[in-house]
N, C-alpha and C positions, 0 to 999 in steps of 0.2 A: 591373116591377122594376129592371132592368137598364137600361130609359131614365129612370128616374129619379134611378138611380144617376150616369148620367152626364150628366143635367142638374144636380146639385148638384156634381161634381166641375168641371164647367165654371163655376157661376157660385162657386165659395171660389175659383177660381181667376185669376178678375178681378178679385175682392175682394183678394185678395191682390197682384197686380199692383199695384193702386192704393192698397194700404197700403203697398209697397215704394216706390213712387213717392212717395207725400207724406214717407215717410222720410229720402227721399233730397235732398228740397227741404228739409228741416229739417237737413240736416245740410250745405245749400248756405245756410241761413239764416246760420246760425253762424261758417260762413267769410265771407261779406262781411261782417258785422258784425266781426270780428276785422279783417278787411281794409281796413273804414272807419276803425276805431281806430288802424290802424299808420299810414294816410295821415293822420290829424290829428294824429298825435304828431310825424311825421316834417315835415310841414310847418309846427308850429309851433315846432320844436326850431332851433336854431342852427345855421348852413350850415357843413359840414364843406369844409374846402381838395381839391379833387378834383385829381387828377393824371392821371386820364384810366383808374383801373383800380379793384376795388371797387364795381363799378356796381350800384345795385338800385332798383326802382322807387320814386318820389316821393321819393328824395332831395334833400332842399335842397343846393345847392353852392356855392363861390366856387371861381373858377378862371383861370388867364391862358392865352390860347389865341389861335392866328393866324388869322383870317378869311381864307377867299376870296371875295374880292368877285366877279373874274370868273365863277362861277359857281354865281349866286344861283338858286333854286330858287321857283317860284311853283305853289304847292299850290293848287287850288281847295279852298273852304273858305267855310261857313256862319258865319257872327258870332253873337253869344249871341240877337239878335234875328230870326235867320234869314236875314240879307239875304247873298248871294252876294258873294266877293271871292275873297282868296289870303292862304295863309300865306306870310312870306317865310321862306326856309331857305338858310343859309350855313352850307357845309362848313367845319369849324375843327379845326384841329389842337392837340389839348392833349397835349405830350410826346409825339408821335409816332403819338397815338394819331387817328385820322378819325373823328369825330360829327356832324352836324346839330345846328346851332341853332336851334331858331323863333324870329324875332326878333317874329311877331308877326302881324295882321291887318291887311289893306289893300281897300279896296272894287275892285269890276273896273274902274273908270274909271282908275286909278291905276296900271297894270301898266306903265304907258310911263314913269313916273318913275323917277327914278334912285335907287335905294335902297344905296349904297354906305356900308361903317361903317367908320370906322377907329378902334378900339377893341380894346384887348388883357385888359383887366380884367372879368370876367362874373359876375354871377348867377344862378343857373337851378336850375331842377328834371328831375333824370331820369325820363323815361317809356319804357316800352317802346314800339318801334314801331309803327303798328298793322299787323293783320296785312294779307295783299294779298287784297282785294277781288277776285273774278272778276266781277263784276256790273256795276263801274264800266267808264269808256271807257279805252281805253287811252291810255297816255302820250303827248302831242306834244312829242317832246322839239327837235323843230327851233323850234317856236314857243314852247318851254320854258311848256307848259301840262299839269299835272302834275295825275292825278287817284289817285294811288297809290304810294307810297317804294317803286316795286319797285326789287332789288335790280338785277340786271338793268341796266335802267336808269339808276339811280346810277350803275354804275360806267361805262355808255357815255357818259354825260352829262361825268363827270367823272373819270374814269379810277380812281378811289380805290373802296375795299372800305369800308363802313360798320360801327359798332357797331349793336346792334339795339336801341339807345337812344336816341334824341332828347333835346335839351336845350331847354326851355323858358324863354325868356328871362325875369326876371322886375324887369331895371332900369328897363324904359321904364316911368313909374309918369304920366306925362304924359298930355294928351289928343290928342297929336301919333300922326301914323302912321309906321310900323306900331303898332298896339295890343295890350298883352300877351294871352296866353290867360288866360282864369280859369282858376284851380287850384284845385280845392278836394274835397272828399269826397262829394259828393252824385253817386253812382252807384247806377244803378237796381238796386233791392234790392225785387224781388216775390216772395221765394221763400216768405214765410209765407202769402201769398194762394194761392200755386199748391199750398202743403201743405193748405191748409184746402181746396180744391178737389179734391183726389184723395181725403183722408179721408171728405168729404160724399158723393161720389163711392162710394165702399164702401160707407157706412153706408147710404145710399139702395138699392143693390142688394141689401144684407143684408135692411132689411124688408121691400121687394117681395118676397124669396124667402122669408121667414116667412111673407108672407099667401100667397103663391101655394102653400106647404107647406101649410098650415094649412087652406086650403079646397081643395086639391085629392089630399090625399093621404088 
């Protein structure tokens, strides 16, 4: 009798765990849908004049800034077709606030070319800087070959501290390099699939338990 009770407790415990995981994924699904909606609204809205403050993710902005062409950063990146290359980033001073302006992507073989830009008026979209990834190689500052925008390396290279937001430039719409990064709300959203998986596991275990109980109790 004791063994049957322990077995039932064990089964119900895992069913509860799976139901909780499924419910959590439904919560994440609603959060992701709200995020996608807010991104869409932001990208379709009129650009806001930006003075370096009141930052938020995916905010469309127009601003005046002073580019630093002496400290251009070449960040290893793949384009939309999976081809390797670099994102070109310039430090930009906006009302005494330091940001990184991602001007777009170039192929690997174009790294030796000069990409100085004499411009002061820009249009862009604010994005949170990607989190540091421990699985990526270390940056090679001497060769200006970057894999991550690590704060410590950025300070060593530029002697500046930057906002946790970068700016994606949307001015250059031509076929020339650097090519703008595509900005849209097509972000991964598999939470419904995950929720159904967890709920299916909970139901399956419960049905097996009922069958076992019917034939063995």
